[in-house]
C-alpha positions in Angstrom: -17.0 -22.6 -6.1 -19.7 -20.0 -5.8 -19.1 -16.3 -6.3 -18.2 -14.6 -3.0 -21.0 -12.5 -1.6 -20.0 -8.8 -2.1 -20.4 -7.8 1.6 -17.8 -10.5 2.6 -15.4 -9.5 -0.2 -15.6 -5.8 0.6 -15.4 -6.6 4.3 -12.2 -8.5 3.8 -10.7 -5.8 1.7 -11.5 -3.2 4.4 -10.0 -5.4 7.1 -6.8 -5.8 5.1 -6.7 -2.1 4.5 -6.7 -1.1 8.2 -3.0 -1.8 8.9 -2.1 -0.1 5.7 -4.1 3.0 6.7 -2.1 2.9 10.0 1.1 2.8 7.9 -0.1 5.7 5.8 -0.8 7.8 9.0 2.8 7.1 10.2 4.2 7.9 6.7 2.2 11.1 6.7 3.9 12.1 10.0 7.3 11.1 8.6 6.7 13.3 5.5 5.6 16.2 7.7 8.8 15.8 9.8 11.0 15.7 6.7 9.3 18.8 5.3 9.8 20.7 8.6 13.6 19.7 8.6 14.0 21.0 5.1 12.2 24.3 5.9 14.5 24.8 8.9 17.5 24.2 6.6 16.3 27.0 4.3 14.2 25.1 1.7 11.8 27.3 -0.2 9.0 26.2 -2.6 10.3 28.2 -5.6 13.8 26.8 -5.8 16.2 24.2 -4.4 18.5 26.0 -2.0 21.9 25.0 -0.8 20.5 24.5 2.7 17.9 22.2 1.2 20.5 20.1 -0.6 22.8 20.0 2.4 19.9 18.7 4.6 19.0 16.0 2.1 22.6 14.9 1.7 23.0 14.8 5.5 20.0 12.6 5.7 21.3 10.4 2.9 24.7 9.9 4.6 23.1 7.0 6.4 21.5 5.5 3.3 21.2 1.9 4.5 19.4 3.1 7.6 17.5 5.8 5.7 13.9 5.4 6.7 12.3 7.6 4.1 8.6 6.9 4.5 9.1 3.4 5.7 6.8 2.5 8.6 7.7 -1.2 9.1 5.4 -4.2 8.8 1.7 -3.5 8.5 0.4 -6.3 10.7 -3.3 -7.1 11.5 -4.3 -6.6 15.1 -5.8 -9.5 17.0 -9.3 -8.1 16.5 -8.6 -7.8 12.7 -7.3 -11.3 12.5 -10.5 -12.5 14.2 -12.6 -10.5 11.8 -10.6 -12.0 8.9 -11.2 -15.6 10.3 -14.9 -14.8 10.6 -15.1 -13.5 7.0 -13.3 -16.6 5.7 -15.6 -18.9 7.6 -18.7 -17.0 6.2 -17.3 -17.3 2.7 -16.6 -21.0 3.2 -20.2 -21.5 4.5 -21.4 -19.9 1.2 -19.1 -22.3 -0.7 -17.0 -19.3 -1.8 -13.5 -17.9 -1.4 -12.7 -14.3 -0.5 -11.4 -12.7 -3.7 -8.3 -11.3 -2.1 -7.4 -14.7 -0.7 -8.2 -16.4 -4.0 -6.1 -14.0 -6.1 -3.2 -14.2 -3.6 -3.2 -18.0 -3.4 -3.9 -18.6 -7.1 -1.2 -16.2 -8.3 1.3 -17.2 -5.5 1.6 -13.6 -4.2 3.8 -12.8 -1.3 2.8 -10.4 1.5 4.2 -7.4 -0.3 2.2 -8.1 -3.4 -1.0 -8.7 -1.4 -0.4 -5.3 0.2 0.0 -3.8 -3.2 -3.4 -5.2 -4.3 -5.0 -3.7 -1.2 -3.4 -0.3 -1.7 -4.4 -0.3 -5.4 -7.9 -1.3 -4.6 -8.2 1.3 -1.8 -7.5 4.1 -4.3 -10.2 2.8 -6.6 -12.8 2.5 -3.8 -12.2 6.1 -2.5 -10.5 8.9 -4.4 -9.4 10.5 -1.1 -6.5 8.0 -1.1 -5.2 9.9 -4.1 -4.8 13.0 -1.9 -2.9 11.0 0.6 -0.6 9.6 -2.1 0.0 13.1 -3.4 0.9 14.4 0.1 3.3 11.4 0.7 5.0 12.1 -2.7 5.3 15.7 -1.7 3.7 16.5 -5.1 0.0 17.1 -5.4 0.2 16.0 -9.1 1.4 12.5 -8.2 -1.9 11.2 -7.0 -1.4 7.5 -7.8 0.4 4.8 -5.9 4.0 4.9 -7.2 6.5 2.1 -7.3 8.6 4.1 -4.8 5.8 4.5 -2.3 4.6 0.9 -2.7 8.1 -0.5 -2.1 8.8 1.9 0.7 5.7 2.0 2.8 6.0 -1.1 4.9 9.7 -1.9 4.4 12.0 -1.7 7.3 15.3 -1.2 5.6 16.8 -0.1 2.3 17.6 -3.8 1.4 13.9 -4.7 1.9 12.8 -1.7 -0.2 15.1 -2.8 -3.0 14.0 -6.4 -2.6 10.4 -5.3 -3.1 11.4 -4.1 -6.6 12.6 -7.5 -7.7 10.4 -10.5 -8.2 10.9 -13.3 -5.7 10.8 -15.9 -8.6 13.6 -15.3 -11.1 11.3 -16.6 -13.8 8.6 -14.1 -12.9 7.8 -11.1 -15.0 9.7 -7.9 -14.1 6.3 -6.1 -14.3 4.9 -7.6 -11.1 4.2 -4.2 -9.6 2.2 -3.0 -12.6 0.4 -6.3 -12.8 -0.5 -6.4 -9.1 -1.7 -2.8 -9.4 -3.9 -3.6 -12.3 -5.3 -6.7 -10.5 -6.0 -4.5 -7.4 -7.9 -2.0 -9.5 -10.0 -4.8 -11.0 -10.5 -6.3 -7.6 -11.9 -2.9 -6.3 -14.1 -2.5 -9.3 -15.4 -6.1 -8.9 -16.0 -5.7 -5.2 -17.5 -2.2 -5.5 -19.7 -3.2 -8.4 -21.0 -6.3 -6.7 -21.6 -4.3 -3.5 -23.7 -1.8 -5.5 -25.6 -4.5 -7.3 -26.2 -6.5 -4.1 -27.4 -3.5 -2.1 
């Protein structure tokens, strides 16, 4: 197999990033709404007030339905699916595989793990994603994709969020989130580096 041309690899990564960016926009609104609820309950930046705690506990009373920053499935649109098909066809014509597909297929990654690769790679391609992650964490110092955010973003229910923490294969390493994040970082560096060299 030939190396995948960088414009195809980057194009595929960007196509797969689009639904996750939509999810990040929704999560941003959810964070903003949660912040407004807490302010109305008397939350202040300098301390954790009784009203703040009561509002959080009220919200957690419905823990199984607790949405947190969950936005639901991040699906590709019909146009994005068509773009992905075109990119795969172009890669095949070049006797190559798209790196994201190759990694996912070769490592047997599920949809969640593939999303994690894309989110990790996105932050490496553009540091502005770190600001988004900081906002979603409600902590400007937490600028990296966390396990909590990764497991929550596209989950629909608490059970799905908890399931994202556990490997689907009982023999798999319990470090799959860390591993997928590292691979995503390397993917971004490879795609970005190739794009620069090929430009």
